[in-house]
TORDOTOR-133980 format. One record per residue (C-alpha): residue in three letters; z, y, x. Coordinates in steps of 0.25 Angstrom, whole numbers, padded with zeros to 4 digits, always signed. Layout:
# residues N
AlaZYX...
***
This chain:
# residues 624
Unk+0004+0256+0050Unk+0010+0253+0064Unk-0002+0248+0072Unk+0009+0238+0077Unk+0009+0232+0063Unk-0005+0227+0065Unk-0003+0220+0078Unk-0003+0204+0076Unk+0010+0197+0077Unk+0013+0191+0091Unk+0012+0176+0088Unk+0019+0172+0100Unk+0031+0181+0096Unk+0044+0174+0096Unk+0049+0168+0082Unk+0063+0170+0077Unk+0072+0159+0081Unk+0086+0159+0074Unk+0098+0152+0070Unk+0089+0149+0058Unk+0080+0142+0065Unk+0090+0131+0069Unk+0089+0120+0058Unk+0098+0108+0057Unk+0091+0096+0051Unk+0098+0086+0043Unk+0096+0071+0046Unk+0090+0067+0033Unk+0083+0083+0035Unk+0078+0079+0048Unk+0072+0065+0045Unk+0064+0072+0034Unk+0059+0082+0041Unk+0054+0074+0053Unk+0053+0060+0046Unk+0043+0055+0056Unk+0055+0054+0067Unk+0061+0045+0058Unk+0050+0036+0052Unk+0036+0039+0059Unk+0026+0043+0050Unk+0028+0044+0035Unk+0015+0041+0028Unk+0012+0036+0014Unk+0016+0020+0015Unk+0001+0016+0017Unk+0003+0011+0032Unk+0016+0001+0037Unk+0021+0012+0046Unk+0023+0023+0037Unk+0035+0029+0036Unk+0039+0022+0022Unk+0040+0010+0028Unk+0048+0015+0040Unk+0057+0019+0029Unk+0058+0004+0023Unk+0060-0001+0037Unk+0071+0007+0041Unk+0079+0003+0029Unk+0075-0011+0030Unk+0080-0011+0046Unk+0094-0009+0040Unk+0094-0020+0032Unk+0086-0028+0042Unk+0099-0026+0052Unk+0109-0030+0041Unk+0101-0044+0041Unk+0101-0045+0056Unk+0117-0043+0056Unk+0118-0055+0047Unk+0121-0046+0034Unk+0112-0049+0022Unk+0100-0058+0022Unk+0091-0051+0011Unk+0084-0038+0009Unk+0079-0034-0003Unk+0067-0023-0004Unk+0061-0016-0015Unk+0049-0007-0016Unk+0047+0001-0029Unk+0032+0006-0033Unk+0030+0007-0018Unk+0040+0020-0017Unk+0055+0015-0016Unk+0061+0004-0009Unk+0076-0001-0009Unk+0081-0011+0001Unk+0094-0020-0001Unk+0100-0028+0010Unk+0112-0036+0009Unk+0118-0033+0022Unk+0132-0027+0024Unk+0128-0013+0018Unk+0129+0002+0024Unk+0144+0004+0028Unk+0146+0013+0015Unk+0154+0023+0021Unk+0143+0029+0030Unk+0132+0025+0020Unk+0127+0038+0017Unk+0126+0041+0032Unk+0121+0030+0036Unk+0108+0033+0028Unk+0107+0048+0029Unk+0113+0052+0044Unk+0104+0050+0056Unk+0110+0042+0068Unk+0120+0035+0058Unk+0120+0021+0056Unk+0127+0007+0059Unk+0117+0003+0070Unk+0122+0010+0082Unk+0132+0001+0081Unk+0125-0011+0089Unk+0137-0020+0085Unk+0131-0019+0070Unk+0115-0019+0073Unk+0115-0025+0087Unk+0100-0026+0086Unk+0096-0016+0074Unk+0080-0010+0072Unk+0086+0003+0074Unk+0099+0011+0079Unk+0095+0025+0076Unk+0100+0029+0063Unk+0089+0034+0056Unk+0081+0024+0050Unk+0088+0024+0035Unk+0092+0040+0037Unk+0076+0042+0038Unk+0073+0033+0024Unk+0084+0041+0018Unk+0078+0055+0022Unk+0065+0052+0018Unk+0066+0046+0005Unk+0067+0055-0008Unk+0078+0044-0012Unk+0086+0035-0004Unk+0098+0026-0009Unk+0107+0019-0001Unk+0117+0008-0005Unk+0128+0001+0004Unk+0134-0012-0004Unk+0146-0015+0004Unk+0158-0024-0001Unk+0156-0021-0016Unk+0155-0006-0016Unk+0141+0001-0015Unk+0138+0013-0010Unk+0125+0021-0015Unk+0120+0034-0007Unk+0107+0041-0013Unk+0099+0051-0005Unk+0086+0060-0008Unk+0079+0064+0005Unk+0092+0061+0014Unk+0100+0069+0005Unk+0113+0061-0003Unk+0111+0061-0017Unk+0123+0052-0021Unk+0133+0042-0015Unk+0143+0033-0023Unk+0149+0021-0019Unk+0152+0009-0031Unk+0157-0005-0032Unk+0146-0016-0033Unk+0144-0031-0033Unk+0131-0031-0024Unk+0131-0038-0010Unk+0133-0030+0002Unk+0120-0023+0009Unk+0113-0011+0008Unk+0102-0005-0002Unk+0093+0007+0001Unk+0082+0013-0009Unk+0073+0024-0003Unk+0060+0031-0009Unk+0052+0039+0002Unk+0051+0053+0000Unk+0037+0055-0005Unk+0035+0068+0000Unk+0036+0063+0014Unk+0031+0050+0012Unk+0017+0056+0003Unk+0012+0046-0007Unk+0019+0034+0000Unk+0019+0020-0006Unk+0026+0007+0002Unk+0015-0005+0004Unk+0022-0019+0002Unk+0013-0025+0012Unk+0019-0015+0022Unk+0033-0018+0017Unk+0031-0033+0016Unk+0027-0033+0031Unk+0037-0025+0035Unk+0047-0035+0028Unk+0042-0048+0032Unk+0042-0042+0046Unk+0058-0039+0044Unk+0060-0054+0040Unk+0051-0061+0052Unk+0061-0054+0060Unk+0074-0058+0050Unk+0072-0073+0047Unk+0081-0075+0035Unk+0079-0060+0030Unk+0076-0061+0016Unk+0068-0048+0011Unk+0065-0046-0005Unk+0054-0037-0004Unk+0051-0033-0019Unk+0055-0047-0022Unk+0049-0054-0013Unk+0056-0062-0003Unk+0051-0061+0011Unk+0058-0069+0022Unk+0055-0076+0035Unk+0060-0090+0042Unk+0052-0090+0055Unk+0052-0076+0060Unk+0041-0071+0070Unk+0034-0084+0066Unk+0032-0080+0051Unk+0029-0067+0057Unk+0016-0072+0064Unk+0013-0082+0053Unk+0012-0072+0043Unk+0005-0062+0050Unk-0005-0070+0060Unk-0021-0067+0055Unk-0026-0078+0064Unk-0020-0093+0064Unk-0011-0096+0076Unk-0016-0104+0089Unk-0002-0111+0088Unk+0010-0111+0081Unk+0018-0098+0082Unk+0029-0099+0094Unk+0041-0093+0088Unk+0053-0092+0098Unk+0067-0086+0096Unk+0077-0080+0104Unk+0089-0071+0105Unk+0084-0057+0100Unk+0069-0063+0102Unk+0059-0069+0092Unk+0043-0071+0096Unk+0032-0078+0088Unk+0017-0079+0093Unk+0005-0087+0094Unk-0010-0086+0098Unk-0021-0084+0086Unk-0036-0083+0088Unk-0035-0068+0086Unk-0038-0057+0097Unk-0028-0049+0102Unk-0012-0051+0100Unk-0004-0048+0088Unk+0011-0043+0089Unk+0023-0042+0079Unk+0035-0038+0086Unk+0049-0034+0082Unk+0062-0028+0086Unk+0074-0030+0078Unk+0067-0033+0065Unk+0057-0021+0067Unk+0043-0023+0068Unk+0039-0016+0080Unk+0024-0014+0078Unk+0021-0007+0091Unk+0028-0016+0098Unk+0036-0011+0109Unk+0044-0018+0122Unk+0047-0031+0115Unk+0033-0033+0110Unk+0028-0030+0125Unk+0036-0038+0131Unk+0032-0050+0123Unk+0018-0048+0125Unk+0019-0048+0140Unk+0028-0060+0140Unk+0021-0069+0132Unk+0008-0066+0139Unk+0016-0069+0153Unk+0024-0081+0149Unk+0012-0088+0142Unk+0004-0085+0154Unk+0015-0093+0163Unk+0015-0103+0155Unk+0002-0107+0157Unk+0003-0102+0172Unk-0010-0097+0170Unk-0018-0083+0174Unk-0019-0079+0160Unk-0022-0065+0155Unk-0011-0060+0147Unk-0021-0055+0136Unk-0027-0067+0134Unk-0013-0075+0133Unk-0010-0063+0121Unk-0026-0064+0114Unk-0022-0070+0100Unk-0007-0069+0102Unk+0001-0066+0090Unk+0016-0064+0092Unk+0028-0058+0087Unk+0042-0055+0094Unk+0055-0049+0089Unk+0067-0044+0097Unk+0081-0038+0093Unk+0084-0028+0103Unk+0097-0020+0102Unk+0096-0006+0099Unk+0080-0005+0101Unk+0073+0006+0105Unk+0061+0008+0097Unk+0051+0020+0101Unk+0050+0028+0087Unk+0059+0028+0075Unk+0051+0018+0068Unk+0053+0007+0077Unk+0039+0000+0078Unk+0040+0000+0094Unk+0051-0005+0103Unk+0055+0004+0115Unk+0067-0005+0120Unk+0065-0011+0134Unk+0079-0017+0134Unk+0084-0028+0123Unk+0096-0020+0123Unk+0104-0008+0129Unk+0104-0012+0144Unk+0099-0026+0141Unk+0087-0035+0144Unk+0075-0028+0143Unk+0065-0032+0131Unk+0055-0036+0140Unk+0063-0045+0148Unk+0070-0052+0135Unk+0057-0055+0128Unk+0050-0058+0141Unk+0061-0070+0143Unk+0060-0075+0130Unk+0046-0075+0130Unk+0045-0083+0144Unk+0055-0093+0140Unk+0053-0096+0125Unk+0038-0095+0125Unk+0037-0104+0139Unk+0047-0114+0134Unk+0037-0115+0121Unk+0025-0116+0128Unk+0030-0129+0136Unk+0036-0134+0124Unk+0023-0133+0116Unk+0011-0138+0124Unk+0002-0138+0113Unk+0003-0123+0109Unk+0003-0120+0123Unk-0011-0126+0123Unk-0015-0119+0112Unk-0011-0106+0118Unk-0018-0108+0132Unk-0031-0111+0124Unk-0030-0098+0117Unk-0026-0090+0129Unk-0038-0097+0138Unk-0049-0094+0125Unk-0044-0079+0127Unk-0045-0079+0141Unk-0060-0085+0139Unk-0064-0075+0130Unk-0058-0063+0139Unk-0065-0068+0151Unk-0078-0069+0144Unk-0078-0055+0139Unk-0071-0050+0151Unk-0086-0044+0157Unk-0089-0038+0144Unk-0075-0033+0143Unk-0075-0026+0155Unk-0088-0018+0152Unk-0083-0016+0138Unk-0072-0009+0143Unk-0078+0000+0153Unk-0088+0005+0142Unk-0078+0008+0133Unk-0070+0015+0144Unk-0083+0024+0145Unk-0086+0026+0132Unk-0071+0030+0130Unk-0075+0042+0139Unk-0087+0046+0132Unk-0085+0039+0120Unk-0091+0047+0105Unk-0086+0034+0097Unk-0073+0038+0100Unk-0067+0050+0095Unk-0052+0050+0100Unk-0041+0058+0095Unk-0032+0067+0103Unk-0021+0058+0103Unk-0027+0049+0112Unk-0037+0058+0119Unk-0024+0066+0124Unk-0016+0052+0127Unk-0026+0042+0129Unk-0017+0031+0129Unk-0015+0034+0115Unk-0003+0033+0106Unk-0009+0021+0099Unk-0001+0014+0089Unk+0010+0024+0088Unk+0001+0036+0086Unk-0005+0041+0073Unk-0020+0040+0079Unk-0031+0033+0072Unk-0046+0031+0075Unk-0057+0030+0064Unk-0067+0019+0068Unk-0081+0026+0061Unk-0096+0021+0061Unk-0107+0031+0063Unk-0106+0044+0069Unk-0105+0052+0056Unk-0092+0045+0052Unk-0086+0047+0064Unk-0090+0060+0065Unk-0083+0063+0051Unk-0071+0058+0056Unk-0072+0064+0069Unk-0073+0078+0063Unk-0062+0076+0053Unk-0052+0068+0060Unk-0038+0071+0065Unk-0042+0072+0082Unk-0027+0069+0086Unk-0026+0057+0080Unk-0040+0053+0073Unk-0050+0046+0083Unk-0064+0040+0077Unk-0072+0029+0083Unk-0086+0029+0079Unk-0092+0016+0078Unk-0108+0014+0081Unk-0114+0005+0069Unk-0108-0006+0063Unk-0098-0014+0071Unk-0101-0028+0075Unk-0095-0039+0067Unk-0086-0045+0077Unk-0081-0057+0068Unk-0081-0072+0076Unk-0084-0063+0089Unk-0076-0063+0101Unk-0070-0052+0108Unk-0082-0050+0116Unk-0088-0043+0105Unk-0077-0032+0107Unk-0082-0028+0121Unk-0097-0031+0118Unk-0097-0023+0107Unk-0098-0007+0111Unk-0093-0003+0097Unk-0080-0014+0097Unk-0079-0012+0112Unk-0077+0004+0111Unk-0068+0003+0099Unk-0059-0006+0105Unk-0058+0003+0117Unk-0056+0015+0107Unk-0045+0008+0102Unk-0038+0003+0113Unk-0036-0011+0108Unk-0043-0020+0119Unk-0028-0025+0124Unk-0022-0024+0109Unk-0018-0015+0099Unk-0005-0011+0107Unk-0016+0000+0113Unk-0023+0004+0099Unk-0025+0020+0102Unk-0025+0021+0086Unk-0014+0019+0077Unk-0025+0018+0065Unk-0039+0012+0068Unk-0046+0017+0054Unk-0059+0011+0051Unk-0067+0022+0045Unk-0081+0018+0039Unk-0091+0022+0028Unk-0086+0018+0014Unk-0099+0009+0011Unk-0104-0005+0014Unk-0108-0001+0029Unk-0094+0005+0031Unk-0087-0007+0025Unk-0096-0016+0034Unk-0091-0007+0046Unk-0076-0009+0041Unk-0077-0023+0040Unk-0083-0023+0055Unk-0073-0016+0061Unk-0061-0024+0054Unk-0069-0037+0057Unk-0067-0032+0073Unk-0053-0029+0073Unk-0050-0041+0065Unk-0057-0050+0075Unk-0052-0044+0088Unk-0040-0034+0084Unk-0032-0040+0072Unk-0021-0035+0077Unk-0025-0021+0074Unk-0027-0024+0060Unk-0014-0032+0059Unk-0005-0020+0066Unk-0012-0011+0055Unk-0020-0001+0063Unk-0034-0004+0055Unk-0037+0005+0044Unk-0050+0009+0035Unk-0052+0023+0032Unk-0054+0026+0017Unk-0063+0037+0014Unk-0066+0042+0000Unk-0080+0035-0006Unk-0082+0047-0015Unk-0078+0064-0016Unk-0077+0070-0030Unk-0076+0083-0032Unk-0077+0096-0042Unk-0076+0110-0037Unk-0061+0110-0037Unk-0057+0098-0030Unk-0063+0086-0020Unk-0058+0071-0022Unk-0061+0060-0013Unk-0061+0045-0019Unk-0059+0033-0012Unk-0063+0022-0023Unk-0070+0024-0036Unk-0057+0025-0044Unk-0054+0037-0036Unk-0069+0043-0039Unk-0068+0041-0054Unk-0053+0046-0054Unk-0060+0059-0047Unk-0070+0061-0055Unk-0062+0061-0068Unk-0052+0071-0061Unk-0064+0081-0056Unk-0073+0080-0068Unk-0082+0084-0073Unk-0093+0080-0063Unk-0087+0082-0050Unk-0096+0078-0037Unk-0095+0065-0032Unk-0098+0061-0017Unk-0098+0046-0012Unk-0095+0045+0001Unk-0104+0035+0008Unk-0100+0038+0023Unk-0090+0044+0030Unk-0100+0053+0037Unk-0104+0057+0023Unk-0089+0065+0023Unk-0088+0078+0031Unk-0078+0080+0039Unk-0070+0091+0031Unk-0068+0078+0020Unk-0066+0070+0030Unk-0052+0076+0035Unk-0047+0071+0022Unk-0049+0057+0023Unk-0043+0055+0038Unk-0032+0066+0037Unk-0019+0064+0031Unk-0024+0058+0018Unk-0033+0046+0025Unk-0033+0035+0017Unk-0033+0022+0027Unk-0033+0007+0023Unk-0026-0002+0034Unk-0033-0015+0036Unk-0024-0026+0036Unk-0023-0040+0041Unk-0014-0051+0037Unk-0013-0065+0037Unk-0017-0068+0022Unk-0029-0059+0026Unk-0037-0072+0030Unk-0045-0063+0041Unk-0052-0075+0047Unk-0058-0079+0034Unk-0061-0066+0029Unk-0068-0062+0042Unk-0076-0074+0042Unk-0081-0073+0028Unk-0085-0058+0029Unk-0090-0057+0044Unk-0092-0070+0047Unk-0107-0076+0048Unk-0106-0083+0033Unk-0116-0072+0028Unk-0122-0080+0017Unk-0108-0082+0011Unk-0105-0068+0013Unk-0118-0064+0006Unk-0114-0072-0007Unk-0100-0065-0008Unk-0107-0053-0006Unk-0115-0055-0016Unk-0106-0060-0026Unk-0098-0049-0024Unk-0107-0037-0025Unk-0103-0025-0032Unk-0115-0014-0034Unk-0107+0000-0032Unk-0113+0012-0039Unk-0118+0022-0031Unk-0108+0033-0034Unk-0113+0045-0025
***
C-alpha cells in the first residue's frame, strides 16, 4: 500500500463548487425552507407569539383591510378541533383573474397600490403566501358578482382550480391547516385568539367578528380596551380622544409602573415603537406644562394605563411579524410620527384638562402622591442602586447568559433569552449545569422572599433580594428595559416551593403588574415522578401520568418521587429545560379579582385563612 494512502485528509482542502451547487428555490420552497424569516418562531401554540397565530393574523389582516376600505362589516372565523381555521369576510373579494398568484407568488398583491390600500397593515406581498406555504391544506375562494373561483393548495403546491356560479355574497374565504411537520404538536388556544380578535374590534369600531358563533364587537374603541383590560380601578374616568389617523385613551390607577397598548393600522405593536415612544414623551410633557410645576416624568406616568392607535401610510416595521413600528414619518416625506403624536396630545389633552377641572385635580393628587413616595425613598434608592451595581460585578446570585454578557444592554423583549429564578444552591446548581448558556440565565434566591403584599415600593430597595432581582431584570424604569423575554419561576414541587412561587408572583403583581400582563412570567413545570425499568425511563408531571407510566412499564418498575429540584441530576435536568421545556404562563385579567385574591391569601386575615385551609385540607399519600 502506498504510504500516502495513510495520510489524513486535508480538512482545509477546497470543497467542490460547481453549477450543481447553485439552486433557485421557488417562492413556496423558500418560505418552507426559511419559515422564521416570514413568521418568526414556529412553536406549538402554547404562547401567543407562536407562528400559528401569525398565520391567522396574516389572513385576518387582509379582511380587516377590506373593512377599512368600507367593504364588508362582518368577518366569520371558525376554528375546528383547535387545528384548522376558516375565515370568511364580506369585502370585495380577491380579483379572480389573479387569485392563484395573489396567494402563491411573493411580492404580488393589491396593497402596493396605495389608492386601494392607503393605510394597510402590510405592503410587502408576503403574508398570505406564507400561510399557504406552511399549511398542509390551504383553500381560497373569491366570491365576486355571482361567480366563485376556488383554488386548493398543499404546502404551497396548487392542487385544483375551478370557477363556478354562486349566489353567495361577495368576499373572500380562506381555510388553512398548519403543517404539523413544522408546527410540532400544535394546537390553537382560544384565549389567545379571542384577545387578538378583541384588539381588532377595538381598533375598528362597528366591525362584527363572529368567532365560533360568538359575536365580538366594540362601540367605544380604545375606551373599551382599557375597561376590559385594567386590573386596577381607574382614579378618574378614562380620557378618550380621537383625531384623524390617531386615537388615544388613558387614565391613572393606584398600581405601580406604566402600562401601554399601542397599535398601527389595526396591528397590535406589542413591542411599541416610534408612536408609543412619542406618546410617552408628550403625555408627560403636556401634563407637566398644564400644571406649570417642576414635575418628574416618572411621577407623572406612575400608574398610567394608556392606549394609542395611529394610521400610517406605508408603515415600516422592524420585523416581518410587525410587532414594533420603525417608521419615523406618518407618510413618505410627510410629518414625523413624533410631531404628529406630539401636536395632537399637546392640543387635545391640554384642552381636556382645562375643561375638566375635577379630573385635573384627581390627576394632580395622584402625581403628588407618587412624587412624595419617590422622595421618601430617594436615599434608600441611591444606596440600593449602588449595592446592586457592585453586586452585578461580583455577583454569584446571577449567572447571566452569553447573549447578555456579550451585549450588556441585551436584546431584551426581542430575544429568546430567559432567566430562571430559583431558591437554594442545590437547585440553582442543577439548572446552571444543565442550561443553554447562550440564552438561559439563572438567579438564585436566598431563602423565602418577603411577603410584599400591602407594602410600598420602598421595600423593593430595602430588601436585598428584591433589589438585586429588579436590577438583574433591569425593570426599575419599566419593562421596556427587560433583559429577558421570559422570567421563569423555578421552585420545588412541594409546599415550600409553592409558597416561594406565591411570594414571587405577589411581588410582581404588587410592583410590576405589567410584567405579568404582557406575558413575560412563567412557572417551570418539572416532573414529580420518574418511572423506569431496564428498557425505558418516563418522567411524569401528574398522578395520572404516573399511573399510566406504571401500566406501560409493568411489572414492578422503579418509581422515584422528586421532592426538590436539587435532587434531579444535571444530566436529567437537561430534558426539562431544553426544547421540551414545559412552561405555564402566569396570566392577569380583569376577571381574576387580583386585589381580592391577594388580600385573602397574602393579607393579615390569618385565622380566616387557617379555617379555609383546614376545611379544604387533602392529605396526600407519600408515593416515594
